[in-house]
C-alpha positions, 0 to 999 in steps of 0.5 A: 832819165829817172825811174820812178820806182813807187805808184804814187808819186804823181798827184796828177803796138801786135805786136808791133803797135798799130799807132807805129805806121806811117801812114801820113796823118794830118790834124785837122781844127773844127769850130762847134757850136753848143755843148754836150748833145747839142754839139753840132761840128761847123763843115766851112770851119774845117782847116788843117793845122799840120799838113806834112806827109808825115804822121802827125795823129793822137790829139790831146787837150792839156789844157784850155789852150794847149794841144799835144799830139805825135808827130814823126819826122823824116826817118820815121822819129816820133817826138810830142809836138806842143800847140800853142791855140793863142800865139798859133806856135808849135814846139818840141815838149821832146826831141829824142833820135833814139826813142819815139813817143806817142799817145801824150795825154795829161796825167790827173795832177796836170804836172806832166804828159805822158806818153807811151815811149818805144825805147832803144831797145823795143820796149814799150812804157809809159814815160813821164815829161813834165809841163816845165820840160824837166828831165823825163821820168818812167813811171811803172818799169816793170809794166810792157808793151804798153799799147794805149792807157788812160788815168784815174785816180793818178793811175793809168788804166793800161793795154797791154799787148799779146795774144790776147791783148788786156784791159789793166788798172795799176792798183799799186806795185806788183797789183796789176788788176785785169779789167778784160781781154782783146778790147780795141785801141781806145781806152778812156776814163768816162768824165767826172766817173770812176770807170773805164771805158772800151770796146770790146773785140769779143762783144759785136755786130755785123753791120753791111761789111763792116762790125760794131763793138761793143762800149764796156764800161768796169767802175773800180770803185763799185766793180761793176760792168755795165754795157753800152750799146754799140759803138759805130760801126767800122770805128775804133775810136772813140771819146766823150764830150763830157759824162753823157755824150761823147762821139764815133767818126766814120769815114769824114762823118763825127756822129753824137750819142748818147751813153743810154741810147743805143742809137748816133746822130751825125753831127757834121761831115767835113769836106775835103780833097786831099783827105778822108778817114778821121780816126782820133780825136780831141775836143776843148770846150773852151776852145768850142773846136774839135781837132781829128785826126785824118789820114792824106788821100 
């Protein structure tokens, strides 16, 4: 494996990560109608994309017809799988018996699928896997243990495990900007902005027997923090549909909210006798589908 020593070569979990849990998860696909503030899911179209007792989770679209996700084999080793919605076929992007890959996503440049890799010595660092199936490359050799991340300006904003955990942004070699501490696991760049968004575990309210975490934003250009209201109680996972709207889930229901408003609106519920509790999600406006990870009952 080749190591990238510069932060600028892209032109593109406590202390074991929660994502390492071997609980059985499958991916489900549900069709959608409308866009942004008019988005709805069509529950009658929901169907399982994967159906195994092992862990299939952390979906992410890398183009208009391909999805990547982390999948465990019978021995608990995790690889990156690519699903093609056109051909309806699954392909291994990785097949690594000595390491496990988690949280795959597309880099800004579009040339790599990035992943958090649990290496043979248990280090957790970001590696890059060329979409042409070339040799993988280590990005930041001195930054670990990484839990989750997202991209802005070809550099990574990273959840770094610790007590407390930290959210940092890699300005350059030996130049890490610390954005916040004690955050939840979702780190998302707000589309068409320079803002990194996340849920704060330091700022929360009690709703019934569950906690709702405050959604916060840090703009890497203006250096300003913004509070964006509270998330859905009991949930740590959110994604942006576009610059203005985001979605979260509770149980088998999906909710939508405009970033500047307070109230969440339910946009559909997936009915299943076999699966429950939507966690991570991936949305394709090209395919008009939402892919969700659900726990096996």
